mmCIF file as Biopython writes it, N, C-alpha, C and O atoms, coordinates in Angstrom:
data_model
#
loop_
_atom_site.group_PDB
_atom_site.id
_atom_site.type_symbol
_atom_site.label_atom_id
_atom_site.label_alt_id
_atom_site.label_comp_id
_atom_site.label_asym_id
_atom_site.label_entity_id
_atom_site.label_seq_id
_atom_site.pdbx_PDB_ins_code
_atom_site.Cartn_x
_atom_site.Cartn_y
_atom_site.Cartn_z
_atom_site.occupancy
_atom_site.B_iso_or_equiv
_atom_site.auth_seq_id
_atom_site.auth_asym_id
_atom_site.pdbx_PDB_model_num
ATOM 1   N N  . UNK A ? 1  ? 69.541 -25.364 21.232 1.0 0.0 1  A 1 
ATOM 2   C CA . UNK A ? 1  ? 69.923 -24.404 22.527 1.0 0.0 1  A 1 
ATOM 3   C C  . UNK A ? 1  ? 69.277 -23.200 22.092 1.0 0.0 1  A 1 
ATOM 4   O O  . UNK A ? 1  ? 69.094 -22.911 20.910 1.0 0.0 1  A 1 
ATOM 5   N N  . UNK A ? 2  ? 68.894 -22.423 23.196 1.0 0.0 2  A 1 
ATOM 6   C CA . UNK A ? 2  ? 68.254 -21.279 22.801 1.0 0.0 2  A 1 
ATOM 7   C C  . UNK A ? 2  ? 68.763 -20.286 24.129 1.0 0.0 2  A 1 
ATOM 8   O O  . UNK A ? 2  ? 69.107 -20.799 25.193 1.0 0.0 2  A 1 
ATOM 9   N N  . UNK A ? 3  ? 68.759 -19.038 23.943 1.0 0.0 3  A 1 
ATOM 10  C CA . UNK A ? 3  ? 69.167 -18.023 25.004 1.0 0.0 3  A 1 
ATOM 11  C C  . UNK A ? 3  ? 67.815 -16.875 25.021 1.0 0.0 3  A 1 
ATOM 12  O O  . UNK A ? 3  ? 67.227 -16.417 24.041 1.0 0.0 3  A 1 
ATOM 13  N N  . UNK A ? 4  ? 67.567 -16.604 26.455 1.0 0.0 4  A 1 
ATOM 14  C CA . UNK A ? 4  ? 66.588 -15.411 26.616 1.0 0.0 4  A 1 
ATOM 15  C C  . UNK A ? 4  ? 67.604 -14.251 27.212 1.0 0.0 4  A 1 
ATOM 16  O O  . UNK A ? 4  ? 68.663 -14.104 27.822 1.0 0.0 4  A 1 
ATOM 17  N N  . UNK A ? 5  ? 66.612 -13.599 26.649 1.0 0.0 5  A 1 
ATOM 18  C CA . UNK A ? 5  ? 67.218 -12.293 26.821 1.0 0.0 5  A 1 
ATOM 19  C C  . UNK A ? 5  ? 66.378 -11.309 27.726 1.0 0.0 5  A 1 
ATOM 20  O O  . UNK A ? 5  ? 65.173 -11.356 27.482 1.0 0.0 5  A 1 
ATOM 21  N N  . UNK A ? 6  ? 66.627 -10.726 28.381 1.0 0.0 6  A 1 
ATOM 22  C CA . UNK A ? 6  ? 65.827 -9.656  29.233 1.0 0.0 6  A 1 
ATOM 23  C C  . UNK A ? 6  ? 66.056 -8.226  29.750 1.0 0.0 6  A 1 
ATOM 24  O O  . UNK A ? 6  ? 66.934 -8.047  30.594 1.0 0.0 6  A 1 
ATOM 25  N N  . UNK A ? 7  ? 65.480 -7.419  29.394 1.0 0.0 7  A 1 
ATOM 26  C CA . UNK A ? 7  ? 66.051 -5.987  29.729 1.0 0.0 7  A 1 
ATOM 27  C C  . UNK A ? 7  ? 65.272 -5.625  30.950 1.0 0.0 7  A 1 
ATOM 28  O O  . UNK A ? 7  ? 64.126 -6.049  31.100 1.0 0.0 7  A 1 
ATOM 29  N N  . UNK A ? 8  ? 65.982 -4.684  32.023 1.0 0.0 8  A 1 
ATOM 30  C CA . UNK A ? 8  ? 65.083 -4.297  32.903 1.0 0.0 8  A 1 
ATOM 31  C C  . UNK A ? 8  ? 64.760 -3.062  32.681 1.0 0.0 8  A 1 
ATOM 32  O O  . UNK A ? 8  ? 65.589 -2.214  32.350 1.0 0.0 8  A 1 
ATOM 33  N N  . UNK A ? 9  ? 63.618 -2.852  32.830 1.0 0.0 9  A 1 
ATOM 34  C CA . UNK A ? 9  ? 62.741 -1.298  32.036 1.0 0.0 9  A 1 
ATOM 35  C C  . UNK A ? 9  ? 63.333 -0.557  33.720 1.0 0.0 9  A 1 
ATOM 36  O O  . UNK A ? 9  ? 63.613 0.589   33.367 1.0 0.0 9  A 1 
ATOM 37  N N  . UNK A ? 10 ? 63.551 -0.610  34.815 1.0 0.0 10 A 1 
ATOM 38  C CA . UNK A ? 10 ? 64.001 0.019   35.634 1.0 0.0 10 A 1 
ATOM 39  C C  . UNK A ? 10 ? 65.350 0.610   35.450 1.0 0.0 10 A 1 
ATOM 40  O O  . UNK A ? 10 ? 65.534 1.815   35.620 1.0 0.0 10 A 1 
ATOM 41  N N  . UNK A ? 11 ? 66.280 -0.193  35.113 1.0 0.0 11 A 1 
ATOM 42  C CA . UNK A ? 11 ? 67.544 -0.067  34.701 1.0 0.0 11 A 1 
ATOM 43  C C  . UNK A ? 11 ? 68.137 0.887   33.523 1.0 0.0 11 A 1 
ATOM 44  O O  . UNK A ? 11 ? 69.049 1.704   33.395 1.0 0.0 11 A 1 
ATOM 45  N N  . UNK A ? 12 ? 67.060 0.296   32.707 1.0 0.0 12 A 1 
ATOM 46  C CA . UNK A ? 12 ? 67.437 0.888   31.069 1.0 0.0 12 A 1 
ATOM 47  C C  . UNK A ? 12 ? 67.433 2.481   30.871 1.0 0.0 12 A 1 
ATOM 48  O O  . UNK A ? 12 ? 66.505 3.108   31.382 1.0 0.0 12 A 1 
ATOM 49  N N  . UNK A ? 13 ? 68.305 3.082   30.240 1.0 0.0 13 A 1 
ATOM 50  C CA . UNK A ? 13 ? 68.426 4.285   30.072 1.0 0.0 13 A 1 
ATOM 51  C C  . UNK A ? 13 ? 67.923 4.635   28.755 1.0 0.0 13 A 1 
ATOM 52  O O  . UNK A ? 13 ? 67.498 5.777   28.577 1.0 0.0 13 A 1 
ATOM 53  N N  . UNK A ? 14 ? 67.922 3.921   27.964 1.0 0.0 14 A 1 
ATOM 54  C CA . UNK A ? 14 ? 67.351 4.397   26.385 1.0 0.0 14 A 1 
ATOM 55  C C  . UNK A ? 14 ? 68.459 4.939   25.825 1.0 0.0 14 A 1 
ATOM 56  O O  . UNK A ? 14 ? 68.306 5.957   25.150 1.0 0.0 14 A 1 
ATOM 57  N N  . UNK A ? 15 ? 69.844 4.350   25.996 1.0 0.0 15 A 1 
ATOM 58  C CA . UNK A ? 15 ? 71.332 5.099   25.345 1.0 0.0 15 A 1 
ATOM 59  C C  . UNK A ? 15 ? 70.781 4.357   23.671 1.0 0.0 15 A 1 
ATOM 60  O O  . UNK A ? 15 ? 70.992 4.985   22.634 1.0 0.0 15 A 1 
ATOM 61  N N  . UNK A ? 16 ? 70.239 3.290   23.664 1.0 0.0 16 A 1 
ATOM 62  C CA . UNK A ? 16 ? 70.521 2.785   22.236 1.0 0.0 16 A 1 
ATOM 63  C C  . UNK A ? 16 ? 71.428 2.006   21.863 1.0 0.0 16 A 1 
ATOM 64  O O  . UNK A ? 16 ? 71.288 1.477   20.760 1.0 0.0 16 A 1 
ATOM 65  N N  . UNK A ? 17 ? 72.885 1.638   22.841 1.0 0.0 17 A 1 
ATOM 66  C CA . UNK A ? 17 ? 73.757 1.109   22.291 1.0 0.0 17 A 1 
ATOM 67  C C  . UNK A ? 17 ? 73.073 -0.501  21.991 1.0 0.0 17 A 1 
ATOM 68  O O  . UNK A ? 17 ? 73.704 -1.095  21.117 1.0 0.0 17 A 1 
ATOM 69  N N  . UNK A ? 18 ? 72.460 -0.910  22.295 1.0 0.0 18 A 1 
ATOM 70  C CA . UNK A ? 18 ? 71.979 -2.220  22.138 1.0 0.0 18 A 1 
ATOM 71  C C  . UNK A ? 18 ? 71.160 -2.334  20.935 1.0 0.0 18 A 1 
ATOM 72  O O  . UNK A ? 18 ? 71.155 -3.448  20.410 1.0 0.0 18 A 1 
ATOM 73  N N  . UNK A ? 19 ? 70.520 -1.481  20.432 1.0 0.0 19 A 1 
ATOM 74  C CA . UNK A ? 19 ? 70.005 -1.602  18.976 1.0 0.0 19 A 1 
ATOM 75  C C  . UNK A ? 19 ? 71.076 -1.334  18.285 1.0 0.0 19 A 1 
ATOM 76  O O  . UNK A ? 19 ? 71.354 -2.225  17.482 1.0 0.0 19 A 1 
ATOM 77  N N  . UNK A ? 20 ? 71.846 -0.359  18.297 1.0 0.0 20 A 1 
ATOM 78  C CA . UNK A ? 20 ? 72.890 0.058   17.325 1.0 0.0 20 A 1 
ATOM 79  C C  . UNK A ? 20 ? 74.091 -1.320  17.439 1.0 0.0 20 A 1 
ATOM 80  O O  . UNK A ? 20 ? 74.681 -1.642  16.407 1.0 0.0 20 A 1 
ATOM 81  N N  . UNK A ? 21 ? 74.288 -1.836  18.346 1.0 0.0 21 A 1 
ATOM 82  C CA . UNK A ? 21 ? 74.900 -3.185  18.100 1.0 0.0 21 A 1 
ATOM 83  C C  . UNK A ? 21 ? 74.518 -4.558  17.657 1.0 0.0 21 A 1 
ATOM 84  O O  . UNK A ? 21 ? 75.297 -5.398  17.206 1.0 0.0 21 A 1 
ATOM 85  N N  . UNK A ? 22 ? 73.010 -4.718  17.866 1.0 0.0 22 A 1 
ATOM 86  C CA . UNK A ? 22 ? 71.961 -5.555  17.600 1.0 0.0 22 A 1 
ATOM 87  C C  . UNK A ? 22 ? 70.883 -5.205  17.208 1.0 0.0 22 A 1 
ATOM 88  O O  . UNK A ? 22 ? 69.886 -5.261  17.927 1.0 0.0 22 A 1 
ATOM 89  N N  . UNK A ? 23 ? 70.868 -4.762  15.953 1.0 0.0 23 A 1 
ATOM 90  C CA . UNK A ? 23 ? 69.707 -3.941  15.581 1.0 0.0 23 A 1 
ATOM 91  C C  . UNK A ? 23 ? 68.152 -5.374  15.380 1.0 0.0 23 A 1 
ATOM 92  O O  . UNK A ? 23 ? 66.930 -5.242  15.448 1.0 0.0 23 A 1 
ATOM 93  N N  . UNK A ? 24 ? 68.736 -6.174  15.214 1.0 0.0 24 A 1 
ATOM 94  C CA . UNK A ? 24 ? 67.855 -7.254  14.851 1.0 0.0 24 A 1 
ATOM 95  C C  . UNK A ? 24 ? 67.534 -8.179  15.923 1.0 0.0 24 A 1 
ATOM 96  O O  . UNK A ? 24 ? 67.016 -9.284  15.760 1.0 0.0 24 A 1 
ATOM 97  N N  . UNK A ? 25 ? 67.910 -7.605  17.145 1.0 0.0 25 A 1 
ATOM 98  C CA . UNK A ? 25 ? 67.247 -8.130  18.738 1.0 0.0 25 A 1 
ATOM 99  C C  . UNK A ? 25 ? 66.784 -7.469  19.547 1.0 0.0 25 A 1 
ATOM 100 O O  . UNK A ? 25 ? 66.018 -7.875  20.421 1.0 0.0 25 A 1 
ATOM 101 N N  . UNK A ? 26 ? 67.293 -5.948  19.353 1.0 0.0 26 A 1 
ATOM 102 C CA . UNK A ? 26 ? 66.524 -5.164  20.168 1.0 0.0 26 A 1 
ATOM 103 C C  . UNK A ? 26 ? 66.030 -3.538  19.489 1.0 0.0 26 A 1 
ATOM 104 O O  . UNK A ? 26 ? 66.614 -2.939  18.586 1.0 0.0 26 A 1 
ATOM 105 N N  . UNK A ? 27 ? 64.821 -3.097  20.221 1.0 0.0 27 A 1 
ATOM 106 C CA . UNK A ? 27 ? 64.179 -1.994  19.936 1.0 0.0 27 A 1 
ATOM 107 C C  . UNK A ? 27 ? 64.198 -1.138  21.012 1.0 0.0 27 A 1 
ATOM 108 O O  . UNK A ? 27 ? 64.379 -1.699  22.092 1.0 0.0 27 A 1 
ATOM 109 N N  . UNK A ? 28 ? 64.044 0.240   21.039 1.0 0.0 28 A 1 
ATOM 110 C CA . UNK A ? 28 ? 64.000 1.182   21.703 1.0 0.0 28 A 1 
ATOM 111 C C  . UNK A ? 28 ? 61.916 1.171   21.694 1.0 0.0 28 A 1 
ATOM 112 O O  . UNK A ? 28 ? 61.213 1.315   20.694 1.0 0.0 28 A 1 
ATOM 113 N N  . UNK A ? 29 ? 61.511 0.988   22.915 1.0 0.0 29 A 1 
ATOM 114 C CA . UNK A ? 29 ? 60.333 1.071   23.179 1.0 0.0 29 A 1 
ATOM 115 C C  . UNK A ? 29 ? 59.997 2.143   24.412 1.0 0.0 29 A 1 
ATOM 116 O O  . UNK A ? 29 ? 60.174 2.026   25.624 1.0 0.0 29 A 1 
ATOM 117 N N  . UNK A ? 30 ? 59.444 3.230   23.625 1.0 0.0 30 A 1 
ATOM 118 C CA . UNK A ? 30 ? 59.452 4.092   24.570 1.0 0.0 30 A 1 
ATOM 119 C C  . UNK A ? 30 ? 60.280 4.515   25.504 1.0 0.0 30 A 1 
ATOM 120 O O  . UNK A ? 30 ? 61.091 5.155   24.834 1.0 0.0 30 A 1 
ATOM 121 N N  . UNK A ? 31 ? 60.649 4.593   26.691 1.0 0.0 31 A 1 
ATOM 122 C CA . UNK A ? 31 ? 61.484 4.979   27.420 1.0 0.0 31 A 1 
ATOM 123 C C  . UNK A ? 31 ? 63.012 3.904   27.686 1.0 0.0 31 A 1 
ATOM 124 O O  . UNK A ? 31 ? 64.156 4.250   27.981 1.0 0.0 31 A 1 
ATOM 125 N N  . UNK A ? 32 ? 62.467 2.606   27.452 1.0 0.0 32 A 1 
ATOM 126 C CA . UNK A ? 32 ? 63.481 1.679   27.595 1.0 0.0 32 A 1 
ATOM 127 C C  . UNK A ? 32 ? 63.729 0.687   25.935 1.0 0.0 32 A 1 
ATOM 128 O O  . UNK A ? 32 ? 63.073 0.883   24.912 1.0 0.0 32 A 1 
ATOM 129 N N  . UNK A ? 33 ? 64.661 -0.180  26.079 1.0 0.0 33 A 1 
ATOM 130 C CA . UNK A ? 33 ? 64.781 -1.162  25.054 1.0 0.0 33 A 1 
ATOM 131 C C  . UNK A ? 33 ? 64.029 -2.248  25.422 1.0 0.0 33 A 1 
ATOM 132 O O  . UNK A ? 33 ? 63.398 -2.134  26.473 1.0 0.0 33 A 1 
ATOM 133 N N  . UNK A ? 34 ? 63.931 -3.459  24.698 1.0 0.0 34 A 1 
ATOM 134 C CA . UNK A ? 34 ? 63.408 -4.410  24.326 1.0 0.0 34 A 1 
ATOM 135 C C  . UNK A ? 34 ? 63.683 -5.233  23.646 1.0 0.0 34 A 1 
ATOM 136 O O  . UNK A ? 34 ? 63.783 -4.950  22.452 1.0 0.0 34 A 1 
ATOM 137 N N  . UNK A ? 35 ? 63.975 -6.869  24.160 1.0 0.0 35 A 1 
ATOM 138 C CA . UNK A ? 35 ? 64.067 -7.799  23.145 1.0 0.0 35 A 1 
ATOM 139 C C  . UNK A ? 35 ? 63.157 -8.205  22.197 1.0 0.0 35 A 1 
ATOM 140 O O  . UNK A ? 35 ? 61.966 -8.408  22.432 1.0 0.0 35 A 1 
ATOM 141 N N  . UNK A ? 36 ? 63.928 -8.380  20.669 1.0 0.0 36 A 1 
ATOM 142 C CA . UNK A ? 36 ? 62.928 -8.986  19.916 1.0 0.0 36 A 1 
ATOM 143 C C  . UNK A ? 36 ? 63.230 -9.522  18.965 1.0 0.0 36 A 1 
ATOM 144 O O  . UNK A ? 36 ? 63.297 -8.956  17.874 1.0 0.0 36 A 1 
ATOM 145 N N  . UNK A ? 37 ? 63.502 -10.829 19.176 1.0 0.0 37 A 1 
ATOM 146 C CA . UNK A ? 37 ? 62.199 -11.641 20.224 1.0 0.0 37 A 1 
ATOM 147 C C  . UNK A ? 37 ? 63.033 -12.078 21.606 1.0 0.0 37 A 1 
ATOM 148 O O  . UNK A ? 37 ? 64.227 -11.813 21.746 1.0 0.0 37 A 1 
ATOM 149 N N  . UNK A ? 38 ? 62.413 -12.626 22.383 1.0 0.0 38 A 1 
ATOM 150 C CA . UNK A ? 38 ? 62.754 -12.812 23.883 1.0 0.0 38 A 1 
ATOM 151 C C  . UNK A ? 38 ? 63.821 -13.601 23.886 1.0 0.0 38 A 1 
ATOM 152 O O  . UNK A ? 38 ? 64.866 -13.295 24.460 1.0 0.0 38 A 1 
ATOM 153 N N  . UNK A ? 39 ? 63.618 -14.818 23.162 1.0 0.0 39 A 1 
ATOM 154 C CA . UNK A ? 39 ? 64.322 -15.918 22.720 1.0 0.0 39 A 1 
ATOM 155 C C  . UNK A ? 39 ? 65.074 -16.318 21.661 1.0 0.0 39 A 1 
ATOM 156 O O  . UNK A ? 39 ? 64.431 -16.391 20.614 1.0 0.0 39 A 1 
ATOM 157 N N  . UNK A ? 40 ? 66.270 -16.611 21.588 1.0 0.0 40 A 1 
ATOM 158 C CA . UNK A ? 40 ? 67.060 -16.436 20.308 1.0 0.0 40 A 1 
ATOM 159 C C  . UNK A ? 40 ? 68.073 -17.220 20.540 1.0 0.0 40 A 1 
ATOM 160 O O  . UNK A ? 40 ? 68.510 -17.509 21.654 1.0 0.0 40 A 1 
ATOM 161 N N  . UNK A ? 41 ? 68.631 -17.729 19.105 1.0 0.0 41 A 1 
ATOM 162 C CA . UNK A ? 41 ? 69.920 -19.204 18.679 1.0 0.0 41 A 1 
ATOM 163 C C  . UNK A ? 41 ? 70.978 -18.203 19.462 1.0 0.0 41 A 1 
ATOM 164 O O  . UNK A ? 41 ? 70.714 -17.002 19.507 1.0 0.0 41 A 1 
ATOM 165 N N  . UNK A ? 42 ? 71.953 -18.620 19.961 1.0 0.0 42 A 1 
ATOM 166 C CA . UNK A ? 42 ? 73.225 -18.098 20.644 1.0 0.0 42 A 1 
ATOM 167 C C  . UNK A ? 42 ? 73.720 -17.296 19.064 1.0 0.0 42 A 1 
ATOM 168 O O  . UNK A ? 42 ? 73.732 -17.637 17.881 1.0 0.0 42 A 1 
ATOM 169 N N  . UNK A ? 43 ? 74.029 -16.287 19.706 1.0 0.0 43 A 1 
ATOM 170 C CA . UNK A ? 43 ? 74.241 -15.041 18.995 1.0 0.0 43 A 1 
ATOM 171 C C  . UNK A ? 43 ? 75.018 -13.807 19.477 1.0 0.0 43 A 1 
ATOM 172 O O  . UNK A ? 43 ? 74.574 -12.841 20.096 1.0 0.0 43 A 1 
ATOM 173 N N  . UNK A ? 44 ? 76.154 -14.022 19.101 1.0 0.0 44 A 1 
ATOM 174 C CA . UNK A ? 44 ? 77.928 -13.199 19.821 1.0 0.0 44 A 1 
ATOM 175 C C  . UNK A ? 44 ? 77.085 -11.521 19.688 1.0 0.0 44 A 1 
ATOM 176 O O  . UNK A ? 44 ? 76.993 -10.849 20.715 1.0 0.0 44 A 1 
ATOM 177 N N  . UNK A ? 45 ? 76.736 -11.187 18.866 1.0 0.0 45 A 1 
ATOM 178 C CA . UNK A ? 45 ? 75.953 -9.662  18.907 1.0 0.0 45 A 1 
ATOM 179 C C  . UNK A ? 45 ? 75.253 -9.596  20.186 1.0 0.0 45 A 1 
ATOM 180 O O  . UNK A ? 45 ? 75.448 -8.600  20.881 1.0 0.0 45 A 1 
ATOM 181 N N  . UNK A ? 46 ? 74.389 -10.601 20.639 1.0 0.0 46 A 1 
ATOM 182 C CA . UNK A ? 46 ? 73.387 -10.080 21.805 1.0 0.0 46 A 1 
ATOM 183 C C  . UNK A ? 46 ? 74.282 -9.849  23.020 1.0 0.0 46 A 1 
ATOM 184 O O  . UNK A ? 46 ? 74.068 -8.923  23.802 1.0 0.0 46 A 1 
ATOM 185 N N  . UNK A ? 47 ? 75.528 -10.919 23.194 1.0 0.0 47 A 1 
ATOM 186 C CA . UNK A ? 47 ? 76.294 -10.617 24.392 1.0 0.0 47 A 1 
ATOM 187 C C  . UNK A ? 47 ? 77.119 -9.496  24.034 1.0 0.0 47 A 1 
ATOM 188 O O  . UNK A ? 47 ? 77.452 -8.876  25.044 1.0 0.0 47 A 1 
ATOM 189 N N  . UNK A ? 48 ? 77.601 -8.973  22.896 1.0 0.0 48 A 1 
ATOM 190 C CA . UNK A ? 48 ? 78.261 -7.536  22.613 1.0 0.0 48 A 1 
ATOM 191 C C  . UNK A ? 48 ? 77.321 -6.493  23.469 1.0 0.0 48 A 1 
ATOM 192 O O  . UNK A ? 48 ? 77.601 -5.855  24.484 1.0 0.0 48 A 1 
ATOM 193 N N  . UNK A ? 49 ? 76.104 -6.547  22.701 1.0 0.0 49 A 1 
ATOM 194 C CA . UNK A ? 49 ? 75.112 -5.576  23.195 1.0 0.0 49 A 1 
ATOM 195 C C  . UNK A ? 49 ? 74.792 -5.199  24.622 1.0 0.0 49 A 1 
ATOM 196 O O  . UNK A ? 49 ? 74.738 -4.086  25.145 1.0 0.0 49 A 1 
ATOM 197 N N  . UNK A ? 50 ? 74.571 -6.533  25.173 1.0 0.0 50 A 1 
ATOM 198 C CA . UNK A ? 50 ? 74.570 -6.975  27.078 1.0 0.0 50 A 1 
ATOM 199 C C  . UNK A ? 50 ? 76.059 -6.318  27.460 1.0 0.0 50 A 1 
ATOM 200 O O  . UNK A ? 50 ? 76.178 -5.607  28.458 1.0 0.0 50 A 1 
ATOM 201 N N  . UNK A ? 51 ? 77.001 -6.570  26.718 1.0 0.0 51 A 1 
ATOM 202 C CA . UNK A ? 51 ? 78.125 -6.259  27.680 1.0 0.0 51 A 1 
ATOM 203 C C  . UNK A ? 51 ? 78.494 -4.548  27.549 1.0 0.0 51 A 1 
ATOM 204 O O  . UNK A ? 51 ? 79.098 -3.942  28.434 1.0 0.0 51 A 1 
ATOM 205 N N  . UNK A ? 52 ? 78.051 -3.977  26.395 1.0 0.0 52 A 1 
ATOM 206 C CA . UNK A ? 52 ? 78.144 -2.468  26.423 1.0 0.0 52 A 1 
ATOM 207 C C  . UNK A ? 52 ? 76.963 -1.794  26.765 1.0 0.0 52 A 1 
ATOM 208 O O  . UNK A ? 52 ? 76.866 -0.695  26.219 1.0 0.0 52 A 1 
ATOM 209 N N  . UNK A ? 53 ? 76.045 -2.107  27.491 1.0 0.0 53 A 1 
ATOM 210 C CA . UNK A ? 53 ? 74.881 -1.706  28.425 1.0 0.0 53 A 1 
ATOM 211 C C  . UNK A ? 53 ? 75.574 -0.634  29.364 1.0 0.0 53 A 1 
ATOM 212 O O  . UNK A ? 53 ? 76.417 -1.019  30.174 1.0 0.0 53 A 1 
ATOM 213 N N  . UNK A ? 54 ? 75.299 0.445   29.286 1.0 0.0 54 A 1 
ATOM 214 C CA . UNK A ? 54 ? 76.003 1.257   30.035 1.0 0.0 54 A 1 
ATOM 215 C C  . UNK A ? 54 ? 74.955 1.642   31.750 1.0 0.0 54 A 1 
ATOM 216 O O  . UNK A ? 54 ? 75.197 2.457   32.640 1.0 0.0 54 A 1 
ATOM 217 N N  . UNK A ? 55 ? 73.954 0.765   31.616 1.0 0.0 55 A 1 
ATOM 218 C CA . UNK A ? 55 ? 72.990 0.919   32.670 1.0 0.0 55 A 1 
ATOM 219 C C  . UNK A ? 55 ? 73.385 -0.626  33.142 1.0 0.0 55 A 1 
ATOM 220 O O  . UNK A ? 55 ? 73.215 -0.753  34.354 1.0 0.0 55 A 1 
ATOM 221 N N  . UNK A ? 56 ? 73.805 -1.674  32.577 1.0 0.0 56 A 1 
ATOM 222 C CA . UNK A ? 56 ? 73.646 -2.746  32.770 1.0 0.0 56 A 1 
ATOM 223 C C  . UNK A ? 56 ? 72.651 -3.722  32.916 1.0 0.0 56 A 1 
ATOM 224 O O  . UNK A ? 56 ? 72.805 -4.747  33.579 1.0 0.0 56 A 1 
ATOM 225 N N  . UNK A ? 57 ? 71.556 -3.394  32.261 1.0 0.0 57 A 1 
ATOM 226 C CA . UNK A ? 57 ? 70.386 -3.710  32.164 1.0 0.0 57 A 1 
ATOM 227 C C  . UNK A ? 57 ? 69.503 -4.690  31.472 1.0 0.0 57 A 1 
ATOM 228 O O  . UNK A ? 57 ? 68.275 -4.769  31.427 1.0 0.0 57 A 1 
ATOM 229 N N  . UNK A ? 58 ? 70.855 -5.731  30.716 1.0 0.0 58 A 1 
ATOM 230 C CA . UNK A ? 58 ? 70.511 -6.626  30.158 1.0 0.0 58 A 1 
ATOM 231 C C  . UNK A ? 58 ? 71.376 -7.622  30.520 1.0 0.0 58 A 1 
ATOM 232 O O  . UNK A ? 58 ? 72.593 -7.587  30.699 1.0 0.0 58 A 1 
ATOM 233 N N  . UNK A ? 59 ? 70.260 -8.878  30.636 1.0 0.0 59 A 1 
ATOM 234 C CA . UNK A ? 59 ? 70.786 -10.238 30.694 1.0 0.0 59 A 1 
ATOM 235 C C  . UNK A ? 59 ? 70.257 -11.417 29.859 1.0 0.0 59 A 1 
ATOM 236 O O  . UNK A ? 59 ? 69.147 -11.531 29.340 1.0 0.0 59 A 1 
ATOM 237 N N  . UNK A ? 60 ? 71.341 -12.304 29.845 1.0 0.0 60 A 1 
ATOM 238 C CA . UNK A ? 60 ? 71.316 -13.025 28.917 1.0 0.0 60 A 1 
ATOM 239 C C  . UNK A ? 60 ? 71.715 -14.529 29.592 1.0 0.0 60 A 1 
ATOM 240 O O  . UNK A ? 60 ? 72.811 -14.804 30.080 1.0 0.0 60 A 1 
ATOM 241 N N  . UNK A ? 61 ? 70.269 -15.643 29.471 1.0 0.0 61 A 1 
ATOM 242 C CA . UNK A ? 61 ? 70.445 -16.592 30.444 1.0 0.0 61 A 1 
ATOM 243 C C  . UNK A ? 61 ? 70.401 -17.738 29.130 1.0 0.0 61 A 1 
ATOM 244 O O  . UNK A ? 61 ? 69.771 -17.473 28.106 1.0 0.0 61 A 1 
ATOM 245 N N  . UNK A ? 62 ? 71.184 -19.089 29.309 1.0 0.0 62 A 1 
ATOM 246 C CA . UNK A ? 62 ? 71.032 -20.283 28.445 1.0 0.0 62 A 1 
ATOM 247 C C  . UNK A ? 62 ? 69.691 -20.748 29.004 1.0 0.0 62 A 1 
ATOM 248 O O  . UNK A ? 62 ? 68.919 -20.203 29.793 1.0 0.0 62 A 1 
ATOM 249 N N  . UNK A ? 63 ? 69.630 -22.121 28.249 1.0 0.0 63 A 1 
ATOM 250 C CA . UNK A ? 63 ? 68.189 -22.968 28.706 1.0 0.0 63 A 1 
ATOM 251 C C  . UNK A ? 63 ? 67.774 -23.153 30.033 1.0 0.0 63 A 1 
ATOM 252 O O  . UNK A ? 63 ? 66.670 -23.229 30.572 1.0 0.0 63 A 1 
ATOM 253 N N  . UNK A ? 64 ? 69.539 -23.234 30.631 1.0 0.0 64 A 1 
ATOM 254 C CA . UNK A ? 64 ? 69.701 -24.056 32.117 1.0 0.0 64 A 1 
ATOM 255 C C  . UNK A ? 64 ? 69.362 -22.793 33.086 1.0 0.0 64 A 1 
ATOM 256 O O  . UNK A ? 64 ? 69.272 -23.104 34.274 1.0 0.0 64 A 1 
ATOM 257 N N  . UNK A ? 65 ? 69.173 -21.504 32.795 1.0 0.0 65 A 1 
ATOM 258 C CA . UNK A ? 65 ? 68.916 -20.489 33.417 1.0 0.0 65 A 1 
ATOM 259 C C  . UNK A ? 65 ? 70.760 -19.815 34.108 1.0 0.0 65 A 1 
ATOM 260 O O  . UNK A ? 65 ? 70.937 -19.439 35.267 1.0 0.0 65 A 1 
ATOM 261 N N  . UNK A ? 66 ? 71.659 -19.838 33.209 1.0 0.0 66 A 1 
ATOM 262 C CA . UNK A ? 66 ? 72.825 -19.903 33.578 1.0 0.0 66 A 1 
ATOM 263 C C  . UNK A ? 66 ? 72.957 -18.434 32.876 1.0 0.0 66 A 1 
ATOM 264 O O  . UNK A ? 66 ? 72.622 -18.178 31.719 1.0 0.0 66 A 1 
ATOM 265 N N  . UNK A ? 67 ? 73.515 -17.527 33.822 1.0 0.0 67 A 1 
ATOM 266 C CA . UNK A ? 67 ? 73.485 -16.108 33.307 1.0 0.0 67 A 1 
ATOM 267 C C  . UNK A ? 67 ? 75.093 -16.256 32.398 1.0 0.0 67 A 1 
ATOM 268 O O  . UNK A ? 67 ? 76.158 -16.232 33.015 1.0 0.0 67 A 1 
ATOM 269 N N  . UNK A ? 68 ? 75.026 -16.399 30.936 1.0 0.0 68 A 1 
ATOM 270 C CA . UNK A ? 68 ? 76.030 -15.864 30.178 1.0 0.0 68 A 1 
ATOM 271 C C  . UNK A ? 68 ? 77.146 -14.327 30.488 1.0 0.0 68 A 1 
ATOM 272 O O  . UNK A ? 68 ? 78.272 -14.209 30.005 1.0 0.0 68 A 1 
ATOM 273 N N  . UNK A ? 69 ? 76.767 -13.754 30.991 1.0 0.0 69 A 1 
ATOM 274 C CA . UNK A ? 69 ? 77.828 -12.495 31.196 1.0 0.0 69 A 1 
ATOM 275 C C  . UNK A ? 69 ? 78.354 -12.665 32.587 1.0 0.0 69 A 1 
ATOM 276 O O  . UNK A ? 69 ? 79.115 -11.756 32.917 1.0 0.0 69 A 1 
ATOM 277 N N  . UNK A ? 70 ? 78.142 -13.614 33.512 1.0 0.0 70 A 1 
ATOM 278 C CA . UNK A ? 70 ? 78.714 -13.740 34.585 1.0 0.0 70 A 1 
ATOM 279 C C  . UNK A ? 70 ? 80.307 -14.458 34.547 1.0 0.0 70 A 1 
ATOM 280 O O  . UNK A ? 70 ? 80.939 -14.614 35.592 1.0 0.0 70 A 1 
#
């Protein structure tokens, strides 16, 4: 099972909380964060980072496309 991570560049405010929470899963890329890599094995740190995003710019979905934060 893998999870897909997406960051909405339109919503991201580059606060860096995702990078601080899961530094092996996110990087700041200019004015927005980006997942690195975009598909990962299940990782609670990814969910924590997505839940802490002040702009709600991060989505995490499973292989079936279900939103894991809903």
